[in-house]
Each structure stands twice: as C-alpha cells, then as structure tokens.
C-alpha positions as CSV (number, residue, x, y, z in Angstrom):
1,M,-0.9,-1.5,-20.6
2,F,-2.5,-1.3,-17.4
3,F,-2.6,1.5,-15.2
4,Q,-4.5,0.5,-12.0
5,N,-3.8,-2.7,-9.6
6,I,-6.9,-3.3,-7.9
7,E,-7.0,-6.5,-5.3
8,F,-9.8,-6.1,-2.7
9,F,-9.6,-8.7,0.2
10,E,-13.3,-9.5,1.3
11,T,-15.3,-10.8,4.5
12,D,-18.8,-10.8,5.6
13,K,-18.2,-7.4,7.1
14,F,-15.3,-5.4,5.0
15,Q,-13.5,-5.5,1.6
16,Y,-10.2,-4.2,2.7
17,L,-7.9,-2.6,-0.9
18,L,-4.5,-3.7,-0.8
19,I,-2.0,-1.4,-1.6
20,H,1.9,-3.3,-1.9
21,K,3.9,-1.7,0.8
22,N,1.8,-0.3,2.7
23,G,1.4,-2.6,6.1
24,S,-0.5,-5.5,3.4
25,S,1.5,-8.0,4.4
26,S,0.8,-7.0,8.4
27,V,-3.3,-6.3,7.7
28,R,-3.4,-9.8,5.6
29,K,-1.4,-11.9,8.7
30,C,-4.5,-10.3,10.9
31,M,-7.2,-11.6,8.8
32,E,-5.9,-15.2,8.5
33,D,-7.8,-16.6,11.4
34,I,-11.3,-15.4,9.5
35,D,-13.2,-16.0,6.7
36,C,-11.7,-14.4,3.7
37,Y,-11.5,-14.2,-0.1
38,P,-10.3,-12.0,-2.7
39,A,-12.9,-9.9,-4.5
40,S,-12.4,-8.5,-8.0
41,N,-15.4,-6.1,-7.8
42,V,-16.2,-2.7,-5.3
43,N,-19.5,-4.2,-2.5
44,F,-21.2,-0.6,-1.8
45,N,-22.4,-3.1,0.8
46,K,-20.3,-3.0,2.9
47,V,-17.1,-0.7,4.3
48,R,-14.5,0.0,2.3
49,W,-10.8,0.4,3.8
50,T,-7.2,0.8,3.1
51,V,-3.5,2.3,4.4
52,I,-2.6,4.8,3.2
53,R,1.6,5.5,3.4
54,D,3.7,8.9,3.4
55,P,4.8,8.9,-0.4
56,Y,8.7,9.0,0.4
57,E,8.6,6.4,3.0
58,R,6.8,3.9,0.2
59,F,8.8,5.0,-2.7
60,I,12.3,4.2,-1.0
61,A,10.4,0.9,1.1
62,G,9.6,-0.2,-2.6
63,L,13.1,0.1,-4.5
64,K,14.4,-1.3,-1.8
65,Y,12.1,-4.2,-1.5
66,D,11.8,-4.7,-5.3
67,L,16.3,-4.6,-5.3
68,I,16.1,-7.5,-3.1
69,I,13.7,-9.8,-4.6
70,Q,14.9,-9.3,-7.7
71,G,18.8,-9.4,-6.5
72,L,20.4,-6.5,-7.2
73,E,22.2,-3.4,-5.8
74,F,21.1,0.2,-6.4
75,E,24.1,0.6,-8.5
76,D,23.1,-2.4,-11.2
77,V,19.3,-0.5,-12.0
78,N,19.1,2.3,-14.8
79,K,17.9,5.5,-12.3
80,D,15.5,6.4,-15.0
81,D,13.7,3.6,-14.8
82,L,12.8,4.2,-10.8
83,Y,10.0,6.3,-12.1
84,H,7.8,4.0,-14.2
85,F,4.5,3.3,-12.2
86,L,2.5,1.1,-14.7
87,I,1.6,-2.2,-14.0
88,N,2.6,-5.4,-16.0
89,L,0.0,-7.6,-15.3
90,R,2.0,-10.2,-17.0
91,T,4.3,-10.6,-14.2
92,R,2.0,-9.6,-11.3
93,S,1.3,-12.9,-11.0
94,K,4.2,-14.1,-9.8
95,G,4.2,-11.6,-8.5
96,D,6.7,-8.5,-9.6
97,V,5.5,-5.5,-10.0
98,N,6.7,-2.4,-9.1
99,H,5.9,-1.8,-5.3
100,A,7.6,2.0,-5.6
101,A,4.7,2.7,-8.0
102,S,2.5,5.5,-7.1
103,Q,-0.4,4.6,-4.3
104,I,-2.7,7.0,-6.3
105,P,-3.8,4.1,-9.3
106,Y,-4.6,1.6,-6.7
107,L,-7.4,4.5,-5.7
108,I,-9.4,5.0,-8.5
109,N,-12.8,4.2,-8.5
110,T,-12.4,2.6,-5.3
111,H,-15.0,4.2,-3.3
112,I,-12.8,4.2,-0.2
113,N,-15.0,4.3,3.2
114,W,-11.6,4.6,5.2
115,Y,-8.0,5.5,5.1
116,V,-5.9,4.0,7.5
117,D,-2.4,5.9,7.2
118,L,0.3,3.7,8.2
119,K,1.5,4.8,11.8
120,D,-1.7,4.3,13.1
121,L,-1.9,0.8,11.6
122,T,-0.6,-1.1,14.9
123,T,-4.0,0.6,16.6
124,F,-6.1,0.2,14.1
125,L,-5.0,-4.1,13.8
126,K,-5.1,-4.1,17.9
127,M,-8.8,-3.0,18.5
128,H,-10.5,-4.4,14.8
129,F,-8.3,-7.9,14.8
130,N,-7.4,-7.9,18.5
131,K,-3.8,-9.0,17.5
132,I,-1.1,-7.0,15.3
133,E,1.0,-8.3,13.5
134,H,4.7,-7.1,12.0
135,E,5.5,-8.2,8.4
136,N,8.3,-6.6,7.3
137,A,10.1,-7.8,4.2
138,N,12.9,-5.2,4.0
139,K,15.2,-7.2,6.3
140,K,18.0,-6.7,4.3
141,T,19.9,-3.2,4.6
142,I,20.2,-1.8,1.3
143,E,22.0,1.5,0.3
144,L,20.8,3.8,-1.9
145,N,22.5,6.7,-3.1
146,I,19.2,8.1,-4.1
147,D,18.8,12.3,-4.3
148,K,15.8,12.7,-2.3
149,H,14.8,16.5,-3.8
150,E,14.6,14.1,-7.8
151,V,12.5,12.5,-5.6
152,M,10.2,14.3,-4.1
153,K,9.8,16.3,-8.0
154,H,8.0,12.3,-9.1
155,L,5.7,12.4,-6.2
156,Q,3.8,16.0,-6.3
157,L,1.0,14.3,-7.0
158,D,1.6,11.7,-4.6
159,Y,1.4,14.5,-1.8
160,F,-1.0,16.4,-2.7
161,V,-3.6,12.7,-2.6
162,Y,-2.3,11.9,0.1
163,D,-2.2,15.6,2.3
164,N,-5.8,15.6,1.6
165,I,-7.3,12.1,2.4
166,K,-4.9,13.0,5.7
167,N,-7.1,16.3,6.3
168,S,-10.3,14.7,5.2
169,S,-12.8,13.4,7.3
170,Y,-12.5,10.1,5.3
171,L,-9.1,9.4,7.6
172,W,-9.8,6.8,11.1
173,K,-8.2,7.8,13.7
174,W,-8.4,6.0,17.4
175,Q,-11.4,8.2,17.8
176,N,-13.4,6.4,15.4
177,G,-13.4,3.1,17.0
178,K,-14.2,0.6,15.0
179,I,-15.9,0.8,12.1
180,F,-16.4,-3.0,11.3
C-alpha cells in the first residue's frame, strides 16, 4: 500500500512536480520542446515548483475524469469509494489512479520552492515557456448528483493546506517574475 504519488520532471533549470488534475497536461505540453526527463529524487540545487488547485474543483474534475476513462456514469459507482485516497502503484503504470485523491500526499517531503495556483497557470506558462498550451481531458460532460456539503467534509485538511499555501510567500504571482 502506498500513500504518496511523486512524479518529478526535471530540466537543467528546474524540477516540476506533477499533480494530477492540476494543469499537468498543459505544463508537460509546454515542456515538450525542452530537454526534460523523469526524476525520482528531489534535487536541492534546482528550483522545484508545482501547480495547486482549489480542492473542491480538483475533486470534481478528477471524479469526472476517472468516470470518463473507466467508461462509467456517476450512478454506476459506490459513493463510499469516492473518498478512498490511497495510491495503488500496480494500476498507476497504466494510468489508473484516483484523480480525485487529495493533493496533499503529492507534496509531502518534496521541498517545493514555488506553488502556482491553477488560476495563474496561463500567465506562468506564458512567462516561463513563452507559450500557452491548454489540454483539457474533460471534453465529455458528465452530470454529478453530488452533495457538495458531504464532499467538503472530506476536504477540510486539503483546504487547510491549500489556504496556507495561498497565504504564504511560496505562492507564485506574476509580480515575482520568472523563477527559472
């Protein structure tokens, strides 16, 4: 059983921590033209950055994405399974992870220098890669009859971490300029 899902992508200037459903397809698309490779360890000599997202928005986007890739409708799944956040590396290799799982386990012991809020990602990509790529995996519309209040009960810790990052000096804003 694994608790953490860490995927760093490294260049000569930075390490990017991929967090599913946080603009990672758009970021990786922007990195296609530069020498980038998977890295398994934190490199303290390079800038380490990642993208964070509002926990509720991320949960809904991840749930919809998982339903789409599994070919299911919301009515087909056991609602008690929605908050099962552990990572199964046996299915990870084929792309099957819980995309609605908390973003907190991605962050543990990764020593991130800069967090980019998803709302600022377009500006960040334009400044750092001189291009903007939007990859949206949720092209199909799925209706969710979900109780937001119930979901929010499970996201309290996520919001605590997210709000603390948003109020910290580690949150990147365009006024900070380029970080690599």
